[in-house]
C-alpha positions in Angstrom: 15.1 -4.5 -0.6 18.3 -3.3 -1.3 21.6 -5.5 -0.8 22.7 -2.1 1.7 19.3 -1.6 3.2 19.6 -5.3 3.5 22.3 -5.3 5.6 21.5 -2.9 7.5 18.2 -2.6 8.5 17.5 -6.6 8.7 16.4 -7.8 12.2 20.3 -8.5 13.9 21.1 -12.1 13.7 23.5 -11.9 17.4 21.8 -13.3 20.2 20.1 -11.3 22.2 19.1 -10.6 25.9 15.9 -9.3 27.0 15.1 -8.4 30.5 11.8 -5.7 31.4 12.2 -2.9 34.1 8.8 -2.0 36.5 8.2 1.9 36.4 5.7 3.7 38.6 1.9 3.5 37.8 2.3 0.1 36.2 4.7 1.7 33.2 7.2 -0.6 32.2 10.3 -0.8 29.7 11.3 -3.8 27.6 15.4 -3.7 27.3 17.3 -5.7 24.8 21.2 -6.0 24.9 23.2 -7.5 21.9 27.0 -8.4 21.7 30.0 -9.2 24.1 28.5 -8.9 27.6 32.1 -7.7 28.5 32.3 -5.1 25.5 32.2 -1.0 25.3 28.6 -0.4 26.0 26.6 1.5 23.7 23.1 2.9 24.8 20.8 3.8 22.4 17.9 6.1 23.0 15.3 6.4 20.3 12.4 9.2 19.0 8.8 9.4 18.8 6.6 6.8 17.6 9.3 4.6 16.6 10.5 1.8 18.8 13.8 0.2 19.5 14.1 -1.3 16.3 14.8 1.9 15.1 18.6 1.1 15.8 18.9 -2.2 14.0 22.0 -0.5 11.6 23.9 0.6 14.4 22.9 -2.9 16.6 23.9 -4.8 13.0 27.1 -2.7 12.8 28.8 -2.3 16.3 27.3 -5.7 17.8 29.7 -8.1 17.3 32.7 -6.0 19.2 30.2 -3.9 21.4 27.8 -4.4 24.3 24.8 -2.4 22.5 21.7 -1.6 24.5 17.8 -0.8 23.1 14.9 -0.1 24.6 11.6 0.4 23.6 10.5 3.7 25.4 7.4 3.8 27.5 4.2 3.6 25.5 6.3 2.6 22.1 7.6 -1.1 21.0 7.4 -3.8 24.1 7.0 -0.7 27.2 3.5 -0.5 28.5 2.5 3.4 28.5 1.4 3.5 32.3 -1.6 5.5 33.7 0.5 9.0 34.8 0.2 11.7 32.4 3.4 11.9 30.2 5.4 14.0 31.3 8.8 14.9 29.9 10.4 14.3 33.3 9.4 10.9 32.6 11.5 10.5 29.5 14.8 11.2 31.6 14.0 9.2 35.1 13.2 5.6 32.8 16.7 6.4 31.2 18.5 6.3 34.2 16.4 3.5 35.3 17.7 1.9 32.1 21.4 2.6 32.5 21.3 1.4 36.4 20.4 -2.1 35.1 22.7 -2.2 32.2 25.3 -0.2 33.2 27.2 -2.2 35.8 31.0 -3.0 37.6 32.2 0.2 37.1 31.9 0.9 33.1 30.6 3.8 31.3 28.7 4.0 28.8 28.2 6.5 25.1 24.4 7.2 25.3 23.6 8.1 21.8 19.6 9.6 21.7 18.3 10.6 18.7 14.9 13.1 18.0 12.9 12.7 21.4 16.2 10.2 22.7 18.5 13.3 22.5 15.6 15.2 24.6 15.1 12.4 27.1 19.2 12.1 27.6 19.2 16.0 28.0 16.2 15.3 30.9 17.9 12.3 32.4 20.8 14.8 33.0 18.6 17.5 34.1 17.2 16.0 37.1 20.2 13.2 37.3 23.8 15.1 37.2 25.6 12.5 40.0 24.2 9.4 37.0 25.8 11.3 34.1 29.2 11.3 36.2 28.0 7.4 37.0 27.4 6.2 33.7 28.6 8.4 31.0 31.8 8.3 29.4 30.5 10.5 26.4 27.3 12.0 25.1 26.0 11.6 21.0 22.7 14.1 20.6 21.1 13.5 17.2 18.6 15.2 15.5 17.2 17.0 18.1 16.5 20.2 19.9 16.3 20.9 23.4 13.1 22.7 23.4 9.7 22.7 21.5 10.6 23.5 17.6 7.6 25.9 17.9 5.9 28.0 20.8 2.1 27.9 21.5 2.6 31.4 22.3 0.1 33.8 20.2 2.8 34.8 17.3 3.1 39.0 16.6 1.5 39.8 13.1 3.6 41.0 10.6 6.7 38.9 12.1 8.1 36.9 9.0 10.2 34.8 11.0 8.4 33.7 13.5 5.9 32.8 10.6 8.1 31.2 8.4 9.2 29.0 11.0 5.7 28.1 12.2 4.6 27.3 8.6 7.7 25.3 8.2 6.7 22.9 11.3 3.2 23.2 10.8 3.6 21.5 7.4 6.2 18.9 8.3 3.6 17.9 11.6 1.0 17.7 9.1 2.9 15.5 7.0 4.1 13.6 9.6 0.6 12.7 11.4 -0.8 12.3 7.5 1.2 8.7 8.3 -0.8 7.6 11.2 -4.1 8.9 9.6 -6.7 5.8 8.2 -4.9 3.6 5.3 -1.6 4.2 6.8 0.1 2.8 3.7 -0.6 6.6 2.3 3.1 6.9 2.1 3.6 4.4 -0.7 0.0 4.8 -2.3 0.9 8.5 -2.6 3.9 8.4 -5.0 6.0 9.3 -1.4 4.5 12.7 -1.8 4.3 12.8 2.7 6.9 11.2 3.1 9.3 12.7 0.6 8.4 16.3 2.4 9.8 14.8 5.4 12.9 13.1 4.0 14.0 14.1 1.0 15.6 11.2 -1.0 15.2 8.4 1.4 15.0 4.8 -0.2 11.6 3.4 -0.9 12.8 0.1 1.2 13.7 2.7 4.5 10.7 4.1 3.8 8.8 0.9 4.3 10.3 0.4 7.5 9.7 3.2 9.0 5.9 2.9 8.3 6.3 -0.7 9.9 7.5 0.9 13.3 5.1 3.5 13.0 1.8 1.2 12.8 3.3 -0.3 15.9 2.6 2.7 18.3 -0.7 2.9 19.3 -2.5 6.1 19.2 -2.8 7.1 22.8 1.0 7.1 23.2 1.5 9.2 20.2 -1.0 11.8 22.1 0.3 11.6 25.5 3.6 11.6 24.5 3.3 14.2 21.9 1.3 16.3 23.9 4.2 16.2 26.5 6.4 17.0 23.7 4.4 20.2 23.3 6.1 21.5 26.2 9.7 20.5 26.1 12.3 22.2 28.1 15.0 20.3 28.7 18.1 22.5 28.1 19.1 22.6 31.4 20.7 18.9 31.3 23.3 20.7 28.8 25.1 22.4 31.8 25.4 18.5 33.2 27.2 16.9 30.9 31.1 16.7 31.9 31.8 14.7 29.0 32.5 14.8 25.5 29.6 15.0 23.0 28.6 15.3 20.0 25.9 17.2 18.1 25.2 15.8 14.6 21.9 16.9 12.4 21.2 16.1 8.5 21.1 19.1 6.4 17.8 17.8 5.4 16.4 18.0 8.5 12.8 18.9 8.3 11.6 17.9 12.0 14.8 19.0 13.5 16.4 21.1 11.5 19.8 22.5 11.6 18.7 25.7 13.4 17.3 23.8 16.6 21.3 22.0 16.4 22.7 25.6 17.2 21.7 26.3 21.0 22.4 23.2 21.5 25.7 23.3 19.9 26.4 26.6 21.9 25.4 26.0 25.6 27.7 22.8 25.0 30.5 24.5 23.7 30.4 27.1 26.3 30.5 24.4 28.6 33.6 22.9 27.2 32.1 20.1 26.5 31.5 20.3 23.1 33.8 17.6 21.2 32.0 17.9 17.2 29.6 19.6 15.8 28.4 18.3 12.3 26.2 19.0 9.7 25.5 16.0 7.9 25.6 17.0 3.8 22.2 14.9 2.2 21.1 13.5 5.5 17.4 14.0 6.6 15.8 13.5 10.3 17.1 9.8 9.6 20.6 10.1 9.3 21.7 7.0 11.2 20.4 4.8 8.4 20.7 6.9 5.5 24.5 7.2 6.7 24.8 4.2 9.6 28.6 3.8 8.7 29.5 7.3 9.3 27.2 7.1 12.6 28.5 4.6 14.1 32.5 5.8 12.9 30.9 8.6 15.1 30.0 6.9 17.8 32.9 4.4 18.3 35.4 7.6 18.3 33.4 9.1 20.7 34.9 6.4 23.4 38.7 7.5 22.3 37.2 11.4 23.0 39.2 12.9 25.9 37.2 14.4 29.0 37.6 18.5 29.3 38.3 19.7 32.9 35.3 21.7 34.1 
């Protein structure tokens, strides 16, 4: 592992507090809090098939001066999936429970969602608009989308734009699923062909760390949560964000490409909440690993962003 990768991906050395909150039907959410208890609060929400370790670059970069809270989404990491059929509403409901547990004493947090984590934030805002006003100082949506990347509706023959989008998505999805096939070290043994299709230019140490996170996610979680994401519609939450919102995406993101960030930014621009909309050159879906200093700086700058009257 290179010196730079080691610096951002290693297990955080800061003291940590663990807690678990119970959710209905046997689900649970495992929460880890780093940094000074009286520091400004950052809540980080990870994406599909990984876990809270995904945020190590942010914990390592921020927890010396911020209270950095990470948690495992249901069925991921140390959190139990539960027996209920998984629906997108659960993502937002779990986040609301986490915020009620860790954002106390009248504080407000910068809430950051990546990929499915961004979808969780939008689901939360759609269901709990009062909680957004209570808990959120600002929001950052990174490499995410408000609707399913490809509709399951039948495509019209001869519609090249739709066919191209379907081909792009199916290629990325097949590559992603290949990571989980028997012999899960396929990324390494294939000469990084699969990984290169999804994350062009990412380093081998980063890919190895990603592989370790993916292996920790049970196939039942991938199946149940993955199916729910095929019916994703959380755009309603964007209208319930009366705080500064940053939207960032990598120009080489194959899983949630820039075209999926455009409608998110457009809604926020219309409501007056869009603080910034940036496409990061050279970044893939893992932009917070590839450009951690820029990602962390964006989080910090949101603490001083000025809310717009609505």
